[in-house]
C-alpha positions in Angstrom: 187.2 41.5 99.7 183.6 41.9 100.5 181.1 39.1 100.6 179.4 40.3 97.5 182.6 41.0 95.6 183.6 37.4 96.7 180.5 35.9 95.5 180.5 37.7 92.2 184.2 36.4 91.6 183.1 32.9 92.5 180.1 33.1 90.2 182.3 34.4 87.3 184.9 31.9 87.9 182.3 29.2 87.4 181.7 30.5 84.0 185.2 30.0 82.8 185.5 27.6 79.9 181.9 27.7 79.2 179.5 29.3 76.8 179.0 32.0 79.2 182.8 33.0 78.9 182.7 32.5 75.0 179.8 34.9 74.5 181.6 37.5 77.1 179.0 37.2 79.8 179.6 38.6 83.2 177.7 38.3 86.3 177.4 41.9 87.9 175.0 41.7 90.8 173.6 39.1 93.1 170.7 39.3 95.7 168.6 36.8 97.7 166.1 36.1 94.9 167.8 37.8 91.8 170.9 37.8 89.8 172.1 40.3 87.3 174.5 40.1 84.2 175.6 41.5 81.0 176.8 40.4 77.5 178.5 42.2 74.8 176.5 42.7 71.4 179.4 42.1 69.2 180.7 39.6 66.6 180.3 36.8 68.9 176.7 37.4 69.6 175.4 38.9 66.2 173.5 36.9 63.8 174.4 37.2 60.1 172.6 40.6 59.7 174.4 42.4 62.2 172.0 42.4 65.2 171.8 40.5 68.6 171.2 36.7 67.8 168.0 35.5 69.7 169.9 32.5 70.8 172.5 34.6 72.5 169.6 36.3 74.2 168.4 32.8 75.2 171.8 31.8 76.6 172.1 34.9 78.7 168.7 34.3 80.1 169.5 30.5 80.9 172.7 31.2 82.3 171.5 33.8 84.6 168.4 31.9 85.7 170.3 28.7 86.0 173.0 30.4 88.4 170.2 32.0 90.2 168.5 28.9 90.7 171.6 27.0 91.9 172.1 29.8 94.6 168.8 28.8 96.1 169.8 25.2 96.8 172.7 23.2 98.6 174.7 22.4 95.5 176.5 19.5 97.6 173.1 17.7 97.6 171.1 18.9 94.7 171.5 20.2 91.1 169.2 22.3 89.1 168.6 21.4 85.4 166.4 23.3 82.8 163.2 22.0 82.0 161.7 24.7 79.7 162.8 28.0 78.4 160.8 30.6 76.3 161.7 34.1 75.1 160.0 36.8 73.4 162.2 39.1 71.5 161.1 42.7 71.5 163.7 45.0 70.2 167.0 44.7 67.9 170.2 45.6 69.3 173.4 46.1 67.1 176.2 47.0 69.6 177.1 47.8 73.2 175.8 45.5 76.0 172.5 44.0 77.0 171.9 43.7 80.7 169.9 40.8 82.1 168.1 40.4 85.5 166.7 37.0 86.6 164.1 37.3 89.2 162.8 34.0 91.1 159.0 33.8 90.6 158.8 30.2 92.4 161.4 28.6 94.3 160.0 25.1 95.4 161.4 21.9 96.8 161.4 20.3 93.2 160.9 23.1 90.7 161.8 26.7 90.2 160.6 29.3 87.8 162.6 32.3 86.9 161.8 35.5 84.7 164.6 37.1 82.9 164.4 40.6 81.5 167.1 41.7 79.1 167.5 45.5 78.5 169.8 47.5 76.2 172.3 50.1 77.3 169.4 52.5 77.0 167.2 50.6 79.3 164.9 49.5 76.5 163.3 46.0 77.0 165.0 43.7 74.4 164.0 40.1 75.6 161.7 38.7 78.2 162.2 35.0 79.2 160.9 32.5 81.7 163.0 29.7 82.6 161.6 26.5 84.7 164.2 24.3 86.3 163.9 20.8 88.1 165.6 20.4 91.4 167.2 17.1 91.4 169.0 15.2 94.1 172.6 14.4 93.2 172.2 10.8 94.3 169.4 10.1 91.9 171.4 11.7 89.0 173.0 9.2 86.5 
């Protein structure tokens, strides 16, 4: 198995028994400063009027950004936790998949900032989000 496929499998295994698995998210690509994934737009991710729920978009954004952030640290010594997330919902989606790409804007010793763009199957921008995470030493966590 190639290193990238091994990494993708490991990251997708981390999502088992989590909200990411419940919503059908899948990590599809990983790079030095980015992470990509997809999520179905179906009964699990719809709001009552049959379109993608904004909260589902934010869940995808935070999942991708948080996993991307954790790839920048030694997870035996540190952990990343969300400080702030915002999202602008641009376009409605009724079915298919949405595809997210999280890109590191700032990777510091104590904080990271990630931009997450979510597009529909046609490549149209659906949501843009920014996630700020704190990098905490494990020994200091309660």
